[in-house]
BATOR-675203 format. One line per field, with one value per residue: residue number from 1; x, y, z of N, C-alpha, C in turn. Coordinates in steps of 0.2 Angstrom, whole numbers. Example, Ala and Ser with C-alpha at 12.3 -4.5 7.8 and 13.67 -1.06 7.14 Angstrom:
! BATOR-675203
n: 1 / 2
nx: 66 / 64
ny: -28 / -11
nz: 39 / 35
cax: 62 / 68
cay: -22 / -5
caz: 39 / 36
cx: 66 / 64
cy: -16 / 0
cz: 39 / 39
//
This chain:
! BATOR-675203
n: 1 / 2 / 3 / 4 / 5 / 6 / 7 / 8 / 9 / 10 / 11 / 12 / 13 / 14 / 15 / 16 / 17 / 18 / 19 / 20 / 21 / 22 / 23 / 24 / 25 / 26 / 27 / 28 / 29 / 30 / 31 / 32 / 33 / 34 / 35 / 36 / 37 / 38 / 39 / 40 / 41 / 42 / 43 / 44 / 45 / 46 / 47 / 48 / 49 / 50 / 51 / 52 / 53 / 54 / 55 / 56 / 57 / 58 / 59 / 60 / 61 / 62 / 63 / 64 / 65 / 66 / 67 / 68 / 69 / 70 / 71 / 72 / 73 / 74 / 75 / 76 / 77 / 78 / 79 / 80 / 81 / 82 / 83 / 84 / 85 / 86 / 87 / 88 / 89 / 90 / 91 / 92 / 93 / 94 / 95 / 96 / 97 / 98 / 99 / 100 / 101 / 102 / 103 / 104 / 105 / 106 / 107 / 108 / 109 / 110 / 111 / 112 / 113 / 114 / 115 / 116 / 117 / 118 / 119 / 120 / 121 / 122 / 123 / 124 / 125 / 126 / 127 / 128 / 129 / 130 / 131 / 132 / 133 / 134 / 135 / 136 / 137 / 138 / 139 / 140 / 141 / 142 / 143 / 144 / 145 / 146 / 147 / 148 / 149 / 150 / 151 / 152 / 153 / 154 / 155 / 156 / 157 / 158 / 159 / 160 / 161 / 162 / 163 / 164 / 165 / 166 / 167 / 168 / 169 / 170 / 171 / 172 / 173 / 174 / 175 / 176 / 177 / 178 / 179 / 180 / 181 / 182 / 183 / 184 / 185 / 186 / 187 / 188 / 189 / 190 / 191 / 192 / 193 / 194 / 195 / 196 / 197 / 198 / 199 / 200 / 201 / 202 / 203 / 204 / 205 / 206 / 207 / 208 / 209 / 210 / 211 / 212 / 213 / 214 / 215 / 216 / 217 / 218 / 219 / 220 / 221 / 222 / 223 / 224 / 225 / 226 / 227 / 228 / 229 / 230 / 231 / 232 / 233 / 234 / 235 / 236 / 237 / 238 / 239 / 240 / 241 / 242 / 243 / 244 / 245 / 246 / 247 / 248 / 249 / 250 / 251 / 252 / 253 / 254 / 255 / 256 / 257 / 258 / 259 / 260 / 261 / 262 / 263 / 264 / 265 / 266 / 267 / 268 / 269 / 270 / 271 / 272 / 273 / 274 / 275 / 276 / 277 / 278 / 279 / 280 / 281 / 282 / 283 / 284 / 285
nx: -45 / -43 / -41 / -26 / -27 / -37 / -33 / -33 / -24 / -12 / -7 / 7 / 10 / 7 / 16 / 28 / 28 / 29 / 42 / 49 / 45 / 52 / 65 / 65 / 63 / 75 / 84 / 82 / 72 / 59 / 51 / 48 / 34 / 28 / 33 / 26 / 13 / 12 / 15 / 4 / -6 / -2 / -4 / -18 / -22 / -31 / -29 / -17 / -13 / -15 / -5 / 6 / 6 / 11 / 24 / 30 / 36 / 48 / 66 / 74 / 86 / 96 / 99 / 89 / 77 / 79 / 78 / 66 / 49 / 33 / 23 / 29 / 40 / 48 / 42 / 51 / 61 / 58 / 68 / 70 / 69 / 80 / 91 / 88 / 91 / 104 / 109 / 106 / 115 / 127 / 127 / 127 / 139 / 148 / 145 / 149 / 163 / 166 / 162 / 172 / 183 / 180 / 180 / 190 / 207 / 215 / 228 / 244 / 250 / 263 / 278 / 277 / 277 / 266 / 249 / 242 / 226 / 211 / 206 / 191 / 179 / 173 / 156 / 149 / 146 / 129 / 122 / 118 / 101 / 90 / 77 / 73 / 66 / 53 / 38 / 33 / 19 / 5 / -7 / -23 / -35 / -49 / -65 / -73 / -86 / -95 / -105 / -98 / -85 / -85 / -87 / -75 / -67 / -71 / -67 / -53 / -51 / -55 / -45 / -35 / -37 / -44 / -57 / -74 / -77 / -81 / -80 / -84 / -86 / -80 / -83 / -75 / -73 / -59 / -52 / -53 / -59 / -58 / -63 / -58 / -57 / -42 / -27 / -25 / -30 / -43 / -51 / -48 / -48 / -43 / -39 / -39 / -32 / -37 / -29 / -28 / -21 / -20 / -16 / -11 / -17 / -21 / -23 / -36 / -46 / -60 / -77 / -94 / -107 / -110 / -111 / -99 / -100 / -105 / -97 / -99 / -113 / -119 / -130 / -125 / -130 / -143 / -138 / -132 / -143 / -149 / -138 / -138 / -150 / -149 / -148 / -161 / -169 / -166 / -170 / -161 / -158 / -146 / -136 / -122 / -115 / -106 / -100 / -100 / -107 / -105 / -111 / -116 / -131 / -141 / -143 / -146 / -139 / -133 / -133 / -127 / -130 / -123 / -128 / -124 / -125 / -114 / -115 / -127 / -128 / -136 / -141 / -143 / -147 / -148 / -154 / -151 / -155 / -144 / -148 / -155 / -167 / -175 / -173 / -173 / -175 / -167 / -171 / -167 / -170
ny: 119 / 113 / 124 / 127 / 128 / 119 / 107 / 90 / 81 / 68 / 51 / 50 / 63 / 67 / 58 / 64 / 76 / 73 / 68 / 80 / 87 / 79 / 82 / 95 / 93 / 86 / 96 / 104 / 114 / 111 / 106 / 91 / 90 / 99 / 93 / 80 / 85 / 92 / 81 / 73 / 81 / 82 / 69 / 68 / 78 / 85 / 93 / 100 / 113 / 113 / 104 / 112 / 123 / 117 / 117 / 128 / 138 / 132 / 131 / 121 / 108 / 112 / 103 / 94 / 101 / 106 / 95 / 88 / 89 / 94 / 90 / 81 / 73 / 57 / 44 / 43 / 31 / 28 / 33 / 22 / 11 / 13 / 11 / -2 / -9 / -6 / -13 / -26 / -28 / -26 / -37 / -48 / -46 / -49 / -62 / -68 / -66 / -75 / -87 / -89 / -90 / -101 / -112 / -125 / -123 / -121 / -131 / -124 / -117 / -114 / -114 / -104 / -90 / -93 / -87 / -76 / -79 / -69 / -57 / -57 / -45 / -33 / -29 / -14 / 0 / 5 / 18 / 34 / 37 / 50 / 49 / 41 / 43 / 44 / 36 / 22 / 21 / 11 / 5 / 1 / -11 / -4 / 0 / 14 / 17 / 8 / 1 / -7 / -4 / 10 / 8 / 2 / 13 / 22 / 16 / 16 / 30 / 34 / 27 / 35 / 48 / 48 / 51 / 53 / 64 / 75 / 90 / 89 / 75 / 66 / 52 / 42 / 30 / 23 / 32 / 45 / 61 / 72 / 84 / 92 / 99 / 109 / 103 / 109 / 121 / 129 / 138 / 135 / 124 / 108 / 99 / 82 / 69 / 53 / 38 / 24 / 28 / 43 / 58 / 74 / 90 / 106 / 120 / 130 / 144 / 141 / 142 / 147 / 140 / 127 / 112 / 99 / 84 / 68 / 53 / 41 / 40 / 36 / 24 / 9 / -2 / 2 / 11 / 3 / -3 / 8 / 11 / 1 / 2 / 15 / 20 / 17 / 24 / 37 / 38 / 35 / 25 / 12 / 19 / 24 / 25 / 40 / 47 / 49 / 60 / 67 / 77 / 92 / 99 / 113 / 114 / 101 / 84 / 76 / 63 / 61 / 53 / 52 / 50 / 45 / 43 / 39 / 37 / 42 / 54 / 58 / 62 / 61 / 64 / 57 / 61 / 57 / 54 / 51 / 39 / 33 / 38 / 44 / 60 / 69 / 68 / 70 / 70 / 67 / 82
nz: -145 / -128 / -114 / -106 / -92 / -90 / -95 / -93 / -82 / -84 / -78 / -79 / -78 / -65 / -59 / -63 / -58 / -44 / -44 / -46 / -34 / -25 / -28 / -24 / -11 / -8 / -10 / 1 / 0 / 3 / 18 / 28 / 31 / 21 / 9 / 10 / 10 / -2 / -11 / -9 / -14 / -27 / -32 / -32 / -41 / -54 / -66 / -77 / -73 / -59 / -55 / -59 / -51 / -39 / -40 / -45 / -37 / -33 / -34 / -45 / -49 / -64 / -73 / -71 / -74 / -87 / -95 / -91 / -89 / -82 / -91 / -101 / -98 / -95 / -84 / -68 / -60 / -43 / -28 / -19 / -28 / -36 / -27 / -24 / -36 / -37 / -26 / -30 / -42 / -35 / -27 / -36 / -42 / -31 / -29 / -41 / -40 / -29 / -34 / -44 / -36 / -28 / -37 / -45 / -47 / -63 / -71 / -72 / -87 / -90 / -80 / -67 / -55 / -41 / -41 / -29 / -22 / -25 / -13 / -4 / -8 / 2 / 7 / 1 / 12 / 15 / 7 / 15 / 17 / 13 / 14 / 24 / 35 / 31 / 31 / 23 / 12 / 13 / 3 / 8 / 2 / 1 / -3 / -4 / -8 / -4 / 9 / 18 / 15 / 20 / 33 / 37 / 34 / 44 / 55 / 54 / 54 / 67 / 74 / 70 / 73 / 85 / 87 / 79 / 71 / 58 / 48 / 35 / 24 / 9 / -2 / -14 / -19 / -23 / -15 / -2 / 4 / 18 / 30 / 45 / 62 / 63 / 71 / 87 / 84 / 85 / 77 / 64 / 50 / 43 / 29 / 23 / 14 / 10 / 6 / 10 / 21 / 30 / 23 / 27 / 21 / 15 / 27 / 32 / 37 / 47 / 42 / 45 / 55 / 57 / 66 / 69 / 59 / 64 / 60 / 66 / 68 / 57 / 51 / 45 / 39 / 34 / 25 / 16 / 9 / 3 / -6 / -15 / -22 / -27 / -41 / -46 / -37 / -40 / -52 / -63 / -75 / -77 / -71 / -61 / -44 / -41 / -31 / -13 / 0 / 16 / 28 / 37 / 32 / 29 / 43 / 46 / 49 / 35 / 23 / 7 / -9 / -24 / -41 / -58 / -75 / -87 / -101 / -105 / -99 / -89 / -72 / -54 / -37 / -20 / -4 / 13 / 31 / 44 / 50 / 39 / 34 / 20 / 14 / 4 / -14 / -29 / -46 / -64 / -74
cax: -41 / -44 / -37 / -21 / -29 / -42 / -31 / -33 / -17 / -11 / -3 / 14 / 11 / 7 / 22 / 34 / 28 / 31 / 49 / 51 / 44 / 57 / 71 / 65 / 64 / 82 / 88 / 81 / 67 / 53 / 52 / 45 / 27 / 27 / 34 / 20 / 6 / 12 / 15 / -3 / -10 / 0 / -7 / -25 / -23 / -35 / -27 / -10 / -12 / -15 / 2 / 11 / 6 / 14 / 32 / 32 / 40 / 54 / 72 / 76 / 92 / 95 / 99 / 82 / 71 / 80 / 76 / 60 / 43 / 27 / 19 / 31 / 46 / 46 / 42 / 57 / 61 / 59 / 75 / 70 / 70 / 86 / 95 / 87 / 94 / 112 / 111 / 106 / 121 / 133 / 127 / 129 / 147 / 151 / 143 / 153 / 170 / 166 / 162 / 178 / 188 / 179 / 181 / 196 / 212 / 218 / 235 / 248 / 253 / 271 / 280 / 277 / 275 / 259 / 245 / 238 / 219 / 209 / 203 / 184 / 177 / 168 / 150 / 149 / 141 / 124 / 122 / 112 / 94 / 87 / 69 / 72 / 61 / 46 / 35 / 29 / 11 / 2 / -14 / -27 / -40 / -55 / -70 / -77 / -92 / -99 / -106 / -93 / -79 / -86 / -86 / -68 / -64 / -73 / -62 / -46 / -52 / -56 / -39 / -30 / -39 / -47 / -64 / -77 / -80 / -79 / -84 / -87 / -82 / -83 / -80 / -74 / -71 / -52 / -49 / -58 / -57 / -61 / -61 / -59 / -54 / -35 / -25 / -23 / -32 / -51 / -54 / -46 / -50 / -38 / -41 / -35 / -33 / -36 / -28 / -25 / -18 / -22 / -11 / -13 / -17 / -21 / -26 / -39 / -51 / -67 / -82 / -100 / -108 / -113 / -107 / -96 / -104 / -102 / -97 / -102 / -120 / -122 / -132 / -122 / -135 / -148 / -135 / -131 / -149 / -150 / -133 / -140 / -155 / -148 / -150 / -168 / -172 / -166 / -173 / -156 / -156 / -139 / -132 / -118 / -113 / -100 / -97 / -105 / -105 / -108 / -110 / -122 / -135 / -147 / -144 / -147 / -134 / -135 / -129 / -129 / -128 / -124 / -128 / -124 / -124 / -109 / -117 / -133 / -127 / -142 / -138 / -147 / -144 / -152 / -151 / -153 / -153 / -139 / -151 / -157 / -173 / -175 / -176 / -174 / -173 / -167 / -170 / -165 / -175
cay: 115 / 115 / 129 / 123 / 128 / 114 / 101 / 85 / 78 / 60 / 48 / 52 / 70 / 67 / 55 / 68 / 82 / 70 / 68 / 87 / 88 / 75 / 86 / 101 / 91 / 84 / 102 / 108 / 119 / 109 / 102 / 85 / 91 / 102 / 87 / 75 / 88 / 93 / 75 / 70 / 85 / 80 / 62 / 69 / 83 / 83 / 97 / 102 / 119 / 111 / 102 / 117 / 127 / 114 / 117 / 135 / 142 / 129 / 131 / 114 / 108 / 114 / 96 / 91 / 105 / 106 / 88 / 85 / 94 / 91 / 87 / 75 / 69 / 50 / 43 / 41 / 26 / 31 / 32 / 15 / 6 / 13 / 8 / -9 / -11 / -6 / -18 / -32 / -28 / -27 / -44 / -52 / -46 / -53 / -69 / -70 / -67 / -80 / -93 / -89 / -92 / -108 / -117 / -128 / -119 / -125 / -132 / -119 / -119 / -114 / -113 / -96 / -89 / -94 / -80 / -76 / -78 / -62 / -56 / -55 / -38 / -32 / -26 / -7 / 2 / 8 / 26 / 37 / 38 / 55 / 48 / 35 / 45 / 44 / 30 / 19 / 21 / 5 / 7 / -4 / -12 / -2 / 3 / 18 / 18 / 3 / 2 / -10 / 1 / 16 / 6 / 1 / 19 / 25 / 13 / 19 / 37 / 34 / 25 / 40 / 55 / 47 / 53 / 51 / 70 / 79 / 95 / 85 / 69 / 63 / 46 / 42 / 23 / 22 / 37 / 49 / 67 / 74 / 91 / 92 / 104 / 108 / 101 / 115 / 128 / 129 / 142 / 133 / 117 / 105 / 94 / 76 / 64 / 46 / 32 / 19 / 32 / 50 / 63 / 81 / 95 / 113 / 123 / 136 / 147 / 138 / 147 / 144 / 138 / 121 / 108 / 93 / 78 / 62 / 47 / 35 / 41 / 33 / 17 / 7 / -7 / 6 / 15 / -2 / -4 / 14 / 11 / -4 / 4 / 22 / 22 / 17 / 29 / 44 / 37 / 36 / 18 / 11 / 24 / 21 / 30 / 43 / 49 / 50 / 65 / 67 / 84 / 96 / 103 / 117 / 112 / 94 / 80 / 73 / 58 / 62 / 48 / 55 / 44 / 47 / 38 / 43 / 37 / 46 / 61 / 59 / 61 / 63 / 62 / 55 / 63 / 53 / 56 / 46 / 33 / 30 / 40 / 48 / 67 / 72 / 64 / 74 / 66 / 71 / 86
caz: -140 / -122 / -111 / -102 / -85 / -89 / -98 / -89 / -80 / -84 / -72 / -80 / -76 / -58 / -57 / -65 / -53 / -38 / -44 / -45 / -27 / -22 / -29 / -20 / -4 / -7 / -10 / 7 / -1 / 7 / 24 / 28 / 30 / 15 / 4 / 11 / 8 / -10 / -15 / -9 / -19 / -34 / -34 / -33 / -45 / -60 / -71 / -77 / -69 / -52 / -54 / -60 / -45 / -34 / -41 / -48 / -32 / -32 / -38 / -46 / -53 / -71 / -77 / -71 / -77 / -94 / -98 / -88 / -88 / -79 / -96 / -105 / -96 / -93 / -77 / -66 / -54 / -36 / -25 / -17 / -33 / -39 / -22 / -24 / -42 / -36 / -22 / -34 / -46 / -31 / -24 / -42 / -43 / -26 / -30 / -47 / -37 / -24 / -38 / -47 / -31 / -25 / -42 / -45 / -51 / -69 / -71 / -75 / -93 / -89 / -73 / -65 / -47 / -39 / -40 / -23 / -23 / -24 / -7 / -5 / -8 / 7 / 4 / 2 / 17 / 12 / 7 / 19 / 14 / 16 / 15 / 29 / 40 / 27 / 32 / 17 / 12 / 10 / 1 / 9 / -3 / 4 / -8 / 0 / -11 / -1 / 16 / 22 / 15 / 24 / 40 / 38 / 34 / 50 / 60 / 53 / 56 / 74 / 76 / 68 / 76 / 92 / 87 / 72 / 69 / 52 / 45 / 29 / 21 / 3 / -3 / -21 / -21 / -21 / -11 / 1 / 7 / 24 / 33 / 52 / 65 / 63 / 78 / 91 / 81 / 85 / 72 / 58 / 48 / 39 / 24 / 23 / 8 / 12 / 2 / 15 / 26 / 30 / 22 / 28 / 16 / 17 / 33 / 31 / 42 / 47 / 41 / 46 / 62 / 58 / 70 / 65 / 57 / 67 / 56 / 69 / 68 / 51 / 51 / 39 / 36 / 31 / 20 / 11 / 5 / -2 / -11 / -19 / -26 / -28 / -47 / -47 / -33 / -43 / -59 / -68 / -77 / -79 / -67 / -55 / -39 / -42 / -24 / -7 / 4 / 23 / 32 / 39 / 26 / 32 / 50 / 48 / 47 / 29 / 19 / 0 / -13 / -31 / -46 / -65 / -81 / -91 / -108 / -106 / -96 / -84 / -65 / -49 / -30 / -14 / 3 / 19 / 37 / 46 / 51 / 33 / 31 / 14 / 15 / -3 / -20 / -35 / -52 / -70 / -76
cx: -42 / -39 / -32 / -23 / -34 / -40 / -30 / -26 / -17 / -7 / 4 / 15 / 12 / 14 / 28 / 34 / 30 / 39 / 52 / 51 / 50 / 64 / 71 / 66 / 72 / 86 / 87 / 76 / 61 / 55 / 48 / 37 / 25 / 27 / 28 / 14 / 6 / 11 / 7 / -7 / -8 / -4 / -15 / -27 / -27 / -32 / -20 / -8 / -12 / -8 / 7 / 11 / 9 / 22 / 34 / 37 / 47 / 60 / 75 / 82 / 91 / 95 / 92 / 77 / 72 / 78 / 69 / 55 / 38 / 23 / 22 / 37 / 44 / 46 / 48 / 56 / 62 / 66 / 75 / 72 / 77 / 91 / 94 / 91 / 102 / 114 / 111 / 112 / 127 / 133 / 129 / 136 / 150 / 151 / 148 / 161 / 171 / 166 / 169 / 184 / 187 / 180 / 188 / 201 / 215 / 225 / 239 / 251 / 261 / 272 / 281 / 275 / 268 / 255 / 241 / 230 / 216 / 205 / 196 / 183 / 172 / 162 / 151 / 144 / 135 / 124 / 116 / 106 / 91 / 79 / 68 / 67 / 54 / 43 / 32 / 22 / 9 / -5 / -19 / -33 / -47 / -59 / -74 / -84 / -97 / -99 / -100 / -86 / -79 / -85 / -79 / -64 / -65 / -68 / -55 / -46 / -52 / -49 / -34 / -31 / -42 / -54 / -67 / -80 / -77 / -83 / -88 / -83 / -85 / -79 / -80 / -72 / -64 / -49 / -55 / -55 / -61 / -58 / -63 / -55 / -46 / -32 / -22 / -26 / -40 / -54 / -52 / -48 / -44 / -41 / -36 / -37 / -32 / -35 / -25 / -22 / -20 / -16 / -14 / -12 / -18 / -25 / -29 / -44 / -58 / -72 / -89 / -101 / -111 / -108 / -104 / -101 / -101 / -103 / -100 / -110 / -123 / -124 / -130 / -126 / -140 / -145 / -134 / -137 / -150 / -144 / -135 / -145 / -155 / -150 / -157 / -171 / -172 / -168 / -167 / -154 / -149 / -134 / -128 / -116 / -106 / -96 / -103 / -102 / -108 / -106 / -116 / -125 / -141 / -148 / -146 / -141 / -137 / -130 / -131 / -126 / -129 / -123 / -127 / -123 / -120 / -111 / -122 / -132 / -132 / -138 / -144 / -144 / -150 / -149 / -155 / -152 / -148 / -142 / -155 / -164 / -172 / -178 / -177 / -172 / -173 / -166 / -169 / -171 / -177
cy: 118 / 120 / 125 / 123 / 122 / 108 / 96 / 82 / 70 / 58 / 50 / 59 / 71 / 64 / 60 / 74 / 79 / 70 / 75 / 89 / 85 / 79 / 92 / 99 / 89 / 91 / 106 / 113 / 117 / 105 / 95 / 86 / 94 / 97 / 83 / 79 / 89 / 86 / 72 / 74 / 83 / 74 / 63 / 75 / 81 / 87 / 99 / 109 / 118 / 108 / 107 / 121 / 124 / 115 / 124 / 139 / 138 / 130 / 124 / 114 / 109 / 107 / 93 / 95 / 106 / 100 / 86 / 90 / 90 / 87 / 80 / 72 / 62 / 49 / 40 / 36 / 30 / 29 / 25 / 10 / 6 / 10 / 0 / -12 / -11 / -12 / -25 / -33 / -30 / -35 / -49 / -52 / -50 / -60 / -72 / -71 / -73 / -87 / -94 / -92 / -99 / -113 / -120 / -124 / -124 / -126 / -127 / -121 / -119 / -113 / -106 / -96 / -90 / -87 / -81 / -75 / -71 / -62 / -54 / -48 / -37 / -28 / -18 / -5 / 6 / 15 / 28 / 39 / 44 / 54 / 42 / 37 / 45 / 37 / 28 / 19 / 15 / 6 / 0 / -5 / -10 / 2 / 7 / 20 / 12 / 4 / -1 / -6 / 7 / 14 / 5 / 8 / 23 / 22 / 16 / 26 / 38 / 32 / 31 / 46 / 54 / 49 / 51 / 58 / 73 / 85 / 93 / 79 / 67 / 57 / 44 / 34 / 21 / 27 / 41 / 56 / 69 / 80 / 90 / 98 / 103 / 107 / 108 / 121 / 128 / 133 / 140 / 126 / 115 / 99 / 88 / 72 / 57 / 41 / 26 / 22 / 39 / 55 / 70 / 86 / 102 / 115 / 129 / 138 / 143 / 143 / 143 / 142 / 131 / 116 / 102 / 87 / 72 / 56 / 41 / 35 / 37 / 26 / 13 / 2 / -4 / 9 / 9 / -3 / 2 / 14 / 6 / -2 / 12 / 24 / 22 / 22 / 36 / 44 / 38 / 28 / 18 / 15 / 21 / 27 / 33 / 45 / 49 / 55 / 64 / 74 / 87 / 100 / 107 / 115 / 105 / 89 / 76 / 69 / 59 / 57 / 51 / 49 / 48 / 41 / 42 / 43 / 42 / 53 / 62 / 58 / 63 / 62 / 61 / 58 / 59 / 56 / 50 / 39 / 30 / 33 / 45 / 55 / 71 / 68 / 69 / 70 / 70 / 75 / 85
cz: -133 / -119 / -106 / -95 / -84 / -92 / -92 / -88 / -81 / -78 / -73 / -77 / -69 / -55 / -58 / -59 / -46 / -38 / -43 / -38 / -23 / -22 / -25 / -13 / -3 / -7 / -3 / 6 / 2 / 13 / 23 / 27 / 24 / 9 / 4 / 8 / 0 / -14 / -15 / -14 / -26 / -36 / -35 / -38 / -52 / -66 / -71 / -73 / -62 / -51 / -55 / -54 / -39 / -34 / -43 / -43 / -30 / -36 / -38 / -50 / -61 / -75 / -77 / -75 / -84 / -98 / -96 / -87 / -85 / -84 / -99 / -103 / -94 / -86 / -74 / -60 / -48 / -33 / -23 / -22 / -36 / -34 / -23 / -30 / -41 / -31 / -25 / -38 / -41 / -29 / -30 / -43 / -38 / -27 / -36 / -44 / -33 / -28 / -41 / -42 / -29 / -30 / -42 / -50 / -57 / -68 / -75 / -82 / -93 / -82 / -72 / -58 / -46 / -38 / -34 / -25 / -21 / -17 / -8 / -4 / -3 / 4 / 6 / 8 / 13 / 12 / 11 / 15 / 17 / 17 / 20 / 34 / 37 / 28 / 25 / 18 / 9 / 9 / 3 / 4 / 0 / -2 / -4 / -3 / -9 / 6 / 20 / 21 / 19 / 31 / 41 / 38 / 41 / 56 / 60 / 55 / 63 / 77 / 75 / 72 / 83 / 92 / 80 / 69 / 63 / 51 / 39 / 27 / 14 / 1 / -11 / -23 / -19 / -17 / -8 / 3 / 13 / 26 / 40 / 55 / 65 / 70 / 81 / 89 / 80 / 80 / 65 / 56 / 43 / 35 / 24 / 17 / 11 / 6 / 6 / 21 / 25 / 29 / 23 / 22 / 19 / 24 / 31 / 37 / 41 / 47 / 43 / 53 / 63 / 62 / 66 / 64 / 61 / 63 / 59 / 70 / 62 / 52 / 45 / 35 / 32 / 24 / 14 / 7 / 0 / -7 / -16 / -24 / -28 / -35 / -49 / -43 / -36 / -50 / -65 / -70 / -79 / -76 / -62 / -50 / -40 / -36 / -19 / -2 / 11 / 26 / 34 / 33 / 29 / 39 / 51 / 45 / 41 / 26 / 12 / -4 / -20 / -36 / -53 / -69 / -86 / -99 / -109 / -104 / -90 / -77 / -60 / -42 / -25 / -8 / 8 / 25 / 39 / 48 / 45 / 31 / 25 / 15 / 9 / -8 / -26 / -41 / -58 / -72 / -83
//
């Protein structure tokens, strides 16, 4: 049986961890930035140990921790969904009352004092939402394993940060990860996860003296051609692109295209200059 440290996390485990983080945020144990950062890490975690490390320092309500765990508790509806459901039930109740009031009154069976109609029930004031300041994340349909998708990513990156410089960037199709200089901290670097928007992650010391890689220097039309023929270039028949990297390697700006065939286990990679010249080809041994 696989070690727990290496046990792969399921979508439900990630969802459960996010609910625990929500509880920590609601208890005031996490601030806005910590909650955002840990939630982003939970959504991209690959193992149960990574998920557990995000909540082990939190004091969580006994009622929640006794019945729910990172591994096996059912996925919980998010707060917005619960409030929406309450609003629908309340609206249905008001509509039923109005219908009963508007319909014709039946003739009284016996003489009795008239009954005053029910007064309309005023709508309840909405409960304060502690997540009101959390902007919703809308995931744009960008495939970052294509030249077009990378071009859209670069545009969003420039709009977000005002430049196109990264220490490194890795593209995985439905998401991407980048590292750039931490804001106001020239000696540190910060990681960001991209899923339609940029979520900040950890800040660490920047090591090495390589300059930042300029995403705008990548010739996208040349990259598109190499992506189409990557499997043939690295001699991995039936292979698909697993990810793309951009950073400085041995003093040179390098674009790396990684290919593998999950059925055969064969893999290889192709290294290019930003303008599309092939600098290295690694084929299966």
